[in-house]
C-alpha positions in Angstrom: 0.0 0.0 0.0 2.8 2.4 0.9 4.5 1.8 -2.5 1.2 2.5 -4.4 0.7 5.7 -2.4 4.3 6.8 -3.0 3.9 6.2 -6.8 0.6 8.1 -7.0 2.0 11.1 -4.9 5.1 11.3 -7.1 3.1 11.3 -10.3 0.9 14.1 -9.0 3.9 16.2 -8.1 3.5 16.0 -4.3 7.0 16.6 -3.0 6.6 15.1 0.5 6.3 11.6 1.9 2.7 10.4 2.3 1.9 7.3 4.3 -1.3 5.2 4.7 -1.6 6.3 8.3 -1.8 9.9 7.2 -4.7 9.1 4.9 -6.4 7.4 7.8 -6.0 10.4 10.0 -7.3 12.7 7.2 -10.3 10.5 6.6 -11.3 10.7 10.3 -10.7 14.4 10.5 -12.8 15.1 7.3 -15.6 13.0 8.6 -15.6 14.9 11.9 -15.4 18.3 10.3 -18.3 17.5 8.1 -20.6 16.6 11.0 -20.2 12.8 11.4 -20.8 11.6 15.0 -17.7 10.3 16.7 -19.5 6.9 17.2 -19.9 6.5 13.4 -16.3 7.4 12.8 -15.3 4.9 15.5 -17.2 2.2 13.8 -15.9 3.0 10.3 -12.3 2.9 11.6 -12.8 -0.3 13.6 -11.9 1.1 17.0 -13.2 -0.4 20.2 -12.9 2.7 22.2 -13.9 6.3 21.2 -10.8 7.6 22.9 -8.7 6.0 20.2 -10.8 7.6 17.5 -10.5 11.0 19.1 -6.7 10.8 18.6 -7.2 10.7 14.9 -10.2 13.0 14.6 -9.1 16.6 15.3 -11.4 19.6 14.6 -10.2 22.2 12.1 -9.3 25.6 13.6 -12.4 27.2 12.0 -14.8 24.6 13.3 -13.1 24.6 16.8 -13.6 28.4 17.0 -17.3 28.1 15.9 -18.0 25.5 18.6 -16.1 27.6 21.2 -18.2 30.6 20.4 -21.4 28.6 20.4 -20.9 26.9 23.8 -18.8 29.4 25.7 
């Protein structure tokens, strides 16, 4: 998988190393930022504990600011 990702990234002109784990992290982050519940992301990623999923799923700065303003 790593070899395939490396070939695709070099063909597209991306000049940095991309690893499968980074794609997994991006997948979880995009799901969260687009409103997917943490339980759904947890299930899709195959995690037993939501704490593990929260490591991958980080809110974008803009969304974090909106939530902060909404709740505080």
